[in-house]
C-alpha positions as CSV (number, residue, x, y, z in Angstrom):
1,M,86.1,149.0,83.9
2,A,89.9,148.0,85.4
3,L,88.9,147.9,88.9
4,R,85.5,145.8,88.8
5,S,87.6,143.1,87.3
6,K,90.3,143.6,90.1
7,L,87.3,143.1,92.7
8,R,85.7,140.1,91.5
9,S,89.1,138.9,91.0
10,L,89.6,138.9,94.4
11,T,86.1,138.3,95.7
12,L,86.5,134.6,94.1
13,R,89.8,134.2,95.3
14,R,88.6,134.7,99.2
15,F,85.3,132.8,98.0
16,S,88.0,129.6,96.9
17,T,90.4,130.2,99.6
18,S,86.6,130.0,102.3
19,I,86.1,126.1,100.6
20,L,89.0,125.0,100.3
21,S,91.1,126.5,103.4
22,P,88.9,127.8,106.0
23,D,91.4,128.7,108.3
24,S,93.6,130.7,105.8
25,K,94.1,134.0,106.3
26,T,96.0,134.6,102.6
27,P,94.8,133.8,99.2
28,L,95.8,130.4,97.9
29,T,98.0,129.7,95.0
30,S,96.8,128.1,91.8
31,K,99.2,124.6,92.9
32,E,98.1,125.2,96.6
33,K,93.9,125.0,95.8
34,S,94.8,121.6,93.6
35,R,96.5,120.3,96.7
36,A,93.6,121.1,99.0
37,A,91.0,120.3,96.4
38,L,92.1,116.7,96.2
39,S,92.9,116.5,100.0
40,L,88.8,117.7,100.3
41,L,87.7,115.9,97.7
42,R,89.2,111.8,99.1
43,F,86.5,111.7,101.7
44,E,83.5,113.7,100.4
45,S,80.5,111.9,99.0
46,N,78.0,115.2,98.7
47,P,77.6,115.5,95.3
48,E,77.1,119.5,95.6
49,R,79.7,120.0,98.1
50,V,81.7,118.5,95.5
51,L,80.7,120.6,92.6
52,D,81.4,123.7,95.3
53,I,85.2,122.0,95.4
54,C,85.7,122.1,91.8
55,R,84.3,125.3,91.0
56,A,86.6,127.3,94.3
57,A,90.0,125.3,92.9
58,A,89.1,126.6,89.3
59,L,90.3,123.7,88.0
60,T,92.4,123.1,84.3
61,P,93.2,120.0,82.8
62,D,96.8,121.7,82.1
63,T,98.3,120.5,85.5
64,H,98.7,117.0,86.6
65,L,96.8,117.3,90.1
66,D,94.3,119.4,88.3
67,R,93.4,116.1,86.2
68,V,94.0,113.6,89.2
69,A,91.1,115.9,90.7
70,Y,89.3,115.2,88.1
71,S,88.6,112.3,87.7
72,Q,88.5,112.0,91.6
73,A,85.5,114.6,91.3
74,I,83.9,112.2,88.1
75,T,84.0,109.3,89.9
76,K,82.2,110.9,92.7
77,L,79.4,112.1,90.7
78,K,79.1,108.8,89.2
79,K,78.7,107.2,92.2
80,S,76.0,109.5,93.3
81,H,74.1,109.2,89.8
82,Y,74.1,112.7,89.3
83,Y,74.8,112.9,85.9
84,E,73.1,116.6,85.7
85,G,75.6,118.1,87.8
86,I,78.2,116.4,85.8
87,R,76.8,117.7,82.8
88,S,76.0,121.1,83.9
89,F,80.1,121.3,85.3
90,I,81.3,120.3,82.4
91,T,79.1,122.7,80.4
92,D,80.1,125.5,82.9
93,S,83.8,125.1,82.2
94,L,83.9,125.0,78.6
95,A,82.2,128.8,79.5
96,R,85.4,129.8,80.7
97,P,87.8,131.5,78.3
98,D,90.9,130.4,79.9
99,L,89.3,126.6,79.0
100,K,89.2,126.9,75.4
101,S,91.4,125.2,73.6
102,E,91.5,121.6,72.3
103,R,93.5,120.5,74.4
104,S,91.0,121.0,77.8
105,V,87.7,119.8,75.1
106,S,89.6,117.0,74.5
107,H,90.1,116.0,78.4
108,F,85.8,116.7,79.1
109,I,85.5,114.3,76.1
110,V,87.1,111.8,78.1
111,L,85.4,112.7,81.5
112,Y,81.8,112.3,79.8
113,G,83.5,109.2,79.1
114,Q,84.2,108.5,82.1
115,A,81.0,109.0,83.6
116,G,79.4,106.7,80.8
117,L,77.7,109.5,79.1
118,V,78.8,108.9,75.5
119,K,76.2,110.7,73.6
120,D,77.1,114.0,75.9
121,A,80.7,112.8,74.4
122,V,80.2,112.7,70.7
123,K,77.6,115.6,71.4
124,L,80.8,117.5,72.1
125,F,82.6,116.6,69.4
126,E,80.5,117.9,67.0
127,E,80.0,120.9,68.2
128,M,84.3,121.6,69.1
129,R,83.7,124.5,66.7
130,Q,81.1,126.8,68.5
131,Y,83.6,126.4,71.2
132,G,86.7,127.8,68.5
133,V,88.1,124.9,68.6
134,A,88.0,122.2,65.9
135,Q,87.6,118.9,66.1
136,N,91.3,117.4,65.2
137,V,93.2,113.9,65.0
138,K,93.6,114.4,69.2
139,S,90.1,114.7,70.1
140,L,89.2,112.0,67.7
141,N,91.1,109.8,70.0
142,A,89.9,111.7,73.4
143,L,86.7,110.2,72.1
144,L,87.9,106.9,70.9
145,I,89.3,106.6,74.5
146,S,85.2,107.5,75.6
147,C,84.4,105.2,74.3
148,I,86.2,102.7,76.1
149,M,86.5,104.1,79.0
150,A,82.5,104.0,79.2
151,R,82.6,100.1,77.7
152,E,80.7,101.4,74.3
153,Y,82.8,99.0,71.9
154,G,80.0,99.4,69.4
155,E,80.3,103.5,69.6
156,M,83.8,102.9,69.0
157,K,84.0,101.3,66.3
158,R,80.7,103.6,64.4
159,I,82.8,106.8,65.1
160,F,86.6,104.7,64.4
161,T,84.9,103.7,60.8
162,D,83.0,107.2,60.0
163,F,84.4,110.1,61.7
164,P,87.5,109.9,59.7
165,A,86.1,110.3,56.5
166,K,83.2,113.0,58.0
167,Y,85.7,114.8,59.9
168,S,88.5,115.3,57.2
169,L,90.4,113.5,59.9
170,E,93.5,111.1,59.4
171,P,94.2,108.4,62.0
172,D,97.5,108.1,63.5
173,L,99.3,106.0,65.1
174,D,97.8,106.6,69.1
175,T,94.6,106.2,66.6
176,Y,94.9,102.9,65.8
177,N,96.5,101.8,69.2
178,T,92.8,103.0,71.1
179,V,91.0,101.4,69.0
180,L,92.9,97.9,69.1
181,K,92.7,98.3,72.8
182,G,88.8,98.7,72.9
183,F,88.7,95.5,70.6
184,C,91.3,93.5,72.8
185,E,89.1,94.8,75.6
186,S,85.5,93.5,74.4
187,G,86.5,90.0,73.0
188,S,87.0,90.7,70.0
189,S,91.4,90.4,69.9
190,N,90.9,89.0,66.0
191,S,89.9,92.3,64.6
192,A,93.7,93.2,65.6
193,Y,95.2,91.4,62.5
194,S,92.3,93.7,60.2
195,V,93.1,97.4,61.9
196,L,97.4,96.1,61.4
197,S,96.5,95.1,57.5
198,E,95.0,98.4,57.7
199,M,98.0,100.2,59.5
200,E,100.5,99.0,56.7
201,R,98.5,99.5,53.8
202,K,98.4,103.8,55.2
203,G,102.0,103.3,56.0
204,I,101.7,103.7,60.2
205,Q,104.3,102.4,61.5
206,P,102.9,99.9,64.8
207,N,105.4,100.3,67.9
208,A,105.5,98.5,71.7
209,T,102.6,99.7,72.6
210,T,100.3,98.3,69.6
211,F,102.1,94.7,70.2
212,S,101.7,94.7,74.0
213,V,97.8,95.5,73.5
214,V,97.1,92.6,71.5
215,V,99.4,90.5,73.5
216,A,97.2,91.1,76.5
217,G,94.2,90.5,74.6
218,F,94.7,87.5,73.2
219,Y,96.5,86.1,76.6
220,K,92.9,87.3,77.8
221,E,90.7,85.0,75.6
222,E,93.5,82.2,76.2
223,K,94.1,82.3,72.2
224,L,98.0,81.2,73.2
225,G,98.5,80.1,69.4
226,D,97.7,84.0,68.3
227,V,100.3,85.2,70.7
228,E,102.7,83.5,69.0
229,K,101.7,84.6,65.0
230,V,101.6,88.3,67.3
231,A,105.4,87.4,67.8
232,E,106.0,87.0,64.0
233,V,104.2,89.7,62.9
234,M,106.9,92.0,65.3
235,K,109.0,90.9,63.3
236,K,108.1,91.3,60.2
237,F,107.3,95.3,61.0
238,G,110.7,95.1,62.8
239,V,109.6,95.8,66.0
240,K,111.9,95.1,68.8
241,H,110.2,92.4,71.7
242,G,110.8,94.6,74.4
243,L,110.1,95.0,77.6
244,G,106.5,96.8,77.4
245,V,105.4,93.2,75.5
246,Y,107.2,91.3,77.9
247,N,105.5,93.5,80.9
248,A,101.9,92.8,78.9
249,K,102.8,88.8,78.7
250,I,104.1,88.9,82.6
251,Q,100.9,90.8,84.0
252,S,98.3,88.8,81.3
253,L,100.2,84.9,82.9
254,C,99.6,86.5,86.3
255,K,95.8,87.2,85.7
256,L,95.8,83.9,84.7
257,K,96.9,82.1,87.3
258,K,100.6,81.1,85.8
259,S,102.6,82.9,87.8
260,E,105.1,80.3,87.6
261,E,105.3,80.7,83.7
262,A,105.5,84.3,84.3
263,K,108.6,84.9,86.5
264,K,110.2,82.6,83.6
265,L,109.9,85.3,81.7
266,L,111.2,87.7,84.0
267,D,115.1,85.5,83.7
268,E,114.4,85.3,80.0
269,I,114.9,89.5,80.2
270,L,117.2,89.3,82.4
271,D,118.9,86.4,80.2
272,K,119.0,89.1,77.6
273,K,120.1,92.1,79.8
274,I,117.1,93.9,79.4
275,K,116.1,95.7,82.7
276,P,113.3,94.8,84.2
277,N,111.3,97.4,85.6
278,C,108.7,98.3,88.6
279,M,105.7,97.3,86.6
280,T,107.4,94.1,86.0
281,Y,108.0,92.7,89.6
282,G,104.7,94.6,90.5
283,H,102.9,92.1,88.5
284,L,104.6,89.1,89.3
285,I,104.2,90.2,93.0
286,Y,100.1,90.6,92.4
287,G,100.4,87.2,90.6
288,F,102.0,85.4,93.3
289,C,100.1,87.2,95.8
290,K,96.3,85.7,94.7
291,E,97.9,82.4,94.2
292,G,98.2,82.8,97.9
293,K,102.5,82.1,97.1
294,L,103.6,84.8,99.4
295,E,107.1,83.7,100.0
296,E,107.5,83.9,96.6
297,A,105.5,87.4,96.1
298,K,108.0,88.5,99.3
299,G,111.2,87.6,97.5
300,L,110.6,89.0,94.3
301,F,110.0,92.0,96.7
302,K,113.0,92.0,98.1
303,E,114.7,91.5,94.6
304,M,113.4,94.8,93.5
305,V,114.9,96.5,96.1
306,D,118.1,95.4,95.9
307,R,117.5,96.1,92.2
308,K,118.1,99.7,93.2
309,L,114.2,99.9,91.8
310,K,111.8,102.0,94.4
311,P,108.5,100.0,94.9
312,G,105.5,101.7,93.9
313,T,102.1,102.1,96.0
314,E,100.5,98.8,94.1
315,S,103.0,96.8,95.3
316,Y,102.9,98.0,99.1
317,F,99.3,97.8,98.9
318,T,98.9,94.3,97.5
319,L,101.6,92.7,99.8
320,A,100.2,94.2,102.9
321,H,96.9,93.1,101.8
322,Y,97.4,89.5,101.1
323,L,100.5,88.8,103.8
324,C,97.0,90.2,106.1
325,K,94.5,87.3,104.6
326,G,97.4,84.9,104.7
327,K,98.1,85.7,108.6
328,D,101.6,86.8,108.2
329,F,101.1,89.6,110.4
330,E,104.9,90.2,111.7
331,A,105.9,90.8,107.5
332,A,102.6,92.5,106.8
333,L,103.5,94.8,109.9
334,D,107.5,95.5,108.4
335,I,105.9,96.2,105.1
336,S,103.0,99.0,106.4
337,K,105.8,100.6,108.2
338,E,108.0,101.1,105.4
339,C,105.1,102.3,103.3
340,I,103.8,104.3,105.6
341,A,107.4,106.0,106.0
342,R,107.2,106.7,102.7
343,G,104.0,108.7,102.6
344,W,101.3,105.6,101.4
345,V,99.0,104.5,103.9
346,P,97.2,101.2,102.9
347,S,93.6,100.8,103.0
348,I,91.8,101.1,106.4
349,T,90.1,97.5,105.7
350,T,93.8,96.5,105.3
351,M,95.0,98.6,109.0
352,K,92.5,97.0,110.7
353,S,93.1,93.6,109.6
354,L,96.6,94.1,110.5
355,V,95.9,95.8,114.1
356,N,93.8,92.3,114.8
357,G,96.0,90.5,113.4
358,L,99.1,91.7,115.6
359,I,96.2,91.7,118.7
360,S,95.9,88.0,117.7
361,I,99.8,87.0,118.0
362,E,100.6,89.0,121.6
363,K,102.2,91.9,119.7
364,V,99.9,94.9,121.6
365,E,102.0,97.6,121.7
366,E,102.7,97.0,117.6
367,A,99.2,97.6,117.4
368,K,98.7,100.8,119.8
369,E,101.5,102.3,117.4
370,I,99.5,101.7,114.1
371,I,96.5,102.7,115.8
372,G,98.0,106.0,116.8
373,T,99.7,106.4,113.2
374,M,96.0,105.9,111.5
375,K,94.8,108.8,114.0
376,E,97.1,110.5,113.2
377,K,96.9,109.8,109.2
378,F,92.7,109.9,108.6
379,S,91.6,111.9,111.2
380,R,88.3,111.8,109.5
381,H,87.9,107.8,110.8
382,A,89.5,108.7,114.5
383,D,86.6,108.0,116.1
384,V,86.6,104.1,114.3
385,W,90.3,103.6,116.0
386,T,88.9,105.3,119.3
387,E,86.4,102.2,119.6
388,I,89.5,99.7,118.4
389,E,91.7,101.1,120.9
390,E,88.8,101.2,123.8
391,G,88.2,97.5,122.8
392,L,92.1,96.3,123.3
393,A,92.4,98.0,126.4
394,A,89.6,96.5,127.7
395,K,91.2,93.0,126.8
C-alpha cells in the first residue's frame, strides 16, 4: 500500500511537471508549480487548458501565489462562459483531503461569487458540514463578499438579515464592514446609518475601514452633506480621521474629476504631520491624468519618489498610458524604462502607442530599443513586434 501511494505520488508529480514545465527533468517544488501556473495562465485562453494548468499545480488557498492563480483562472473561465468547468473544478478541489478546511471552503465560496454563481456559493455554504467544516462567521463573511463580487446586493441583504439567526452566528466587525461596502456600492449609502446604529446596539466598535467605505459611498452618490455628517459620527465613536479615510476622500474626489480639491486634502494631511502613502499619490496621479493635467501628475510622481515612497505598478502604468495619450512621448519613455527596470511592463497597447509616438518625433533608435525589449518580454507576441519592426525598417 505504501509503495502504491508512493508510485501514485511520483506519477502525479511527473504529470504536473509535464504540464507546467515540459523541459524540466526534475519534479517541481510547490512554489515552482505556482509560479509556472501563473505564467502559463497569463496567456492561456483555452478553458480546458486553464483547468489542466490549475490541476497540475495542485493549487491551495493557503498561499498568496495560489490565490492569485485561482482568481486568474476563474476570470478566464468566466470570460469563456465555462460555468460547468468552474463548478467541476471547485467540486474536485473540495474532494481533496488537504482542502477540507474552513479557509479553503470559504475561498471557494468567494470564487463562486467571482464567477457570478451566487446560488452555488449559497449552496456550498449550506452544505459545509458535508465536508467536515462547520459554518462560522468567517464563512458567512465570505458568502457576503461573494454576493458583492457578483453584484447580487439583494441577496447580500437577505443573507445578512436571515443567516446569522439561522446558523447561530454573531456578525463581527468584518461582517458589518462588508455589508456597508455592499450598500455603498449599490447606491444605498443611506443604509449606513441603520447599520452603524445596529453596531452601536451590539457593542461593535467601527474602525477607520468602516468610515472609509461609508465616505466613499456618499461621495459616489455626491451626497456631500452626508460626508460631513460622517465626520461627526466618527467623533461620536472616537475614530480618528486618519490616512485611510483621507485616501477614501481623495480617491472619491478624483473619480468625480475634482482632483484640485483632492490635492488640497493632501496638503491638509501634510499639515497634520500624517505621512501619505503610495495609495494617496496613486489616486491623485490617476485623477490628474484623467483630467489631462499631466504636468501636475508628473509633479506628484516626482514628489512621491522624493518622499522615498516606492510607486506601484498602477502609478507607472497610469502615467505611461496617459503620457502617450497626451503625446508626451519622451516622458512616457522615461517612465516606461524605469517601470521595465523594476520588472513591470505596461500593456502592449500602451507600448505600441509609445513606439509609434517615438517614431513620430524621430526617436527611431529609442523605438527600436523598446521593440527589442517587448520581443524579449512578450515572446508570444513577438510576431506583432516583428511586424512593427519591419514597418519601421521600410521607412
